[in-house]
matplotlib code that plots the C-alpha trace (Angstrom):
import matplotlib.pyplot as plt

x = [28.0, 26.7, 26.1, 22.6, 22.3, 20.5, 18.3, 17.3, 16.5, 14.3, 12.5, 11.6, 10.5, 8.2, 6.8, 5.9, 4.3, 2.4, 1.1, -0.2, -2.0, -3.5, -4.7, -6.9, -8.0, -9.1, -11.5, -14.8, -16.7, -15.9, -18.3, -15.7, -12.8, -14.5, -15.9, -13.7, -11.0, -9.3, -8.8, -7.3, -5.1, -3.8, -3.0, -1.2, 0.8, 1.7, 2.8, 4.7, 6.6, 7.2, 8.7, 11.0, 12.3, 12.8, 14.7, 16.9, 17.7, 18.6, 20.8, 22.9, 23.2, 21.0, 18.6, 19.5, 17.3, 15.7, 14.8, 13.4, 11.2, 10.0, 9.0, 7.0, 5.5, 4.4, 2.8, 1.0, -0.3, -1.4, -3.2, -5.0, -6.3, -7.6, -9.4, -10.9, -12.0, -13.6, -15.3, -16.5, -17.9, -19.7, -21.1, -22.3, -23.8, -25.7, -27.0, -28.2, -30.2, -31.8, -33.1, -34.5]
y = [-14.4, -13.4, -9.7, -8.3, -6.0, -2.8, -4.0, -7.1, -5.2, -2.7, -5.5, -7.3, -4.0, -3.4, -6.9, -6.2, -2.8, -4.6, -7.2, -4.3, -2.9, -6.2, -6.5, -3.5, -4.2, -7.7, -6.3, -6.4, -5.3, -1.5, -1.2, -3.2, -1.1, 2.1, 1.0, -1.9, -0.7, -4.2, -3.8, -0.3, -1.7, -4.4, -2.0, 0.4, -2.6, -3.6, 0.0, 0.2, -3.0, -1.8, 1.4, -0.4, -2.7, 0.5, 2.0, -1.1, -1.1, 2.6, 1.9, -0.7, 1.2, -0.8, 2.3, 6.0, 8.0, 9.6, 6.2, 5.1, 8.1, 7.8, 4.2, 5.1, 8.1, 6.1, 3.3, 5.9, 7.6, 4.3, 3.4, 6.8, 6.4, 3.0, 4.2, 7.1, 4.9, 2.5, 5.4, 6.9, 3.5, 3.1, 6.6, 6.0, 2.8, 4.3, 7.2, 4.6, 2.8, 6.0, 6.8, 3.3]
z = [2.6, -0.9, -1.7, -2.6, -5.5, -5.3, -8.3, -6.4, -3.3, -5.2, -7.0, -3.6, -2.2, -5.2, -4.8, -1.2, -2.2, -4.8, -2.2, 0.1, -2.8, -3.7, -0.1, -0.5, -4.1, -3.2, -0.7, -2.6, 0.5, 0.4, 3.5, 5.5, 4.3, 5.2, 8.6, 9.7, 12.1, 12.0, 8.3, 8.7, 11.4, 9.0, 6.3, 8.8, 10.1, 6.6, 5.8, 9.1, 8.2, 4.5, 5.9, 8.1, 5.2, 3.1, 6.1, 6.4, 2.6, 2.9, 6.0, 4.5, 1.1, -1.1, -1.5, -1.3, 1.1, -1.9, -3.5, -0.3, 0.3, -3.4, -2.9, 0.3, -1.3, -4.4, -2.2, 0.0, -3.3, -4.8, -1.5, -1.3, -5.0, -4.2, -1.1, -3.1, -5.8, -3.2, -1.4, -4.8, -6.0, -2.6, -2.9, -6.5, -5.5, -2.6, -4.9, -7.4, -4.8, -3.6, -7.0, -7.6]

ax = plt.figure().add_subplot(projection="3d")
ax.plot(x, y, z, "-o")
ax.set_aspect("equal")
plt.show()
C-alpha cells in the first residue's frame, strides 16, 4: 500500500472545499438559496461530509487537529461571506425595484 503525503491530503481537501463553495456561487437564483430548504440541506450534508473527511485525515495523522479546525473554519467563513453577499445583492435588487 502506498503512503499518502500530508500535502496531497491537504490539496484534496482544499479541492473539496472549493467544490462546496462553487455549489453556492453557481446558484444564480438567490431566492432559492434563501428560501429553499432542500438547497440548505444539500450544503449542510456537504459540510458534514467534509468535516468527516477532515476528521479522518486528522485521525490518521495527515493533518494536525489545528490544521483541520482551520480548514473547517475557513470554509465556514467563506460560505458565510457568500451567503451574506447573496442576501445583500437580493436586498439591493429589491430596493431598486421599489424605487422604479
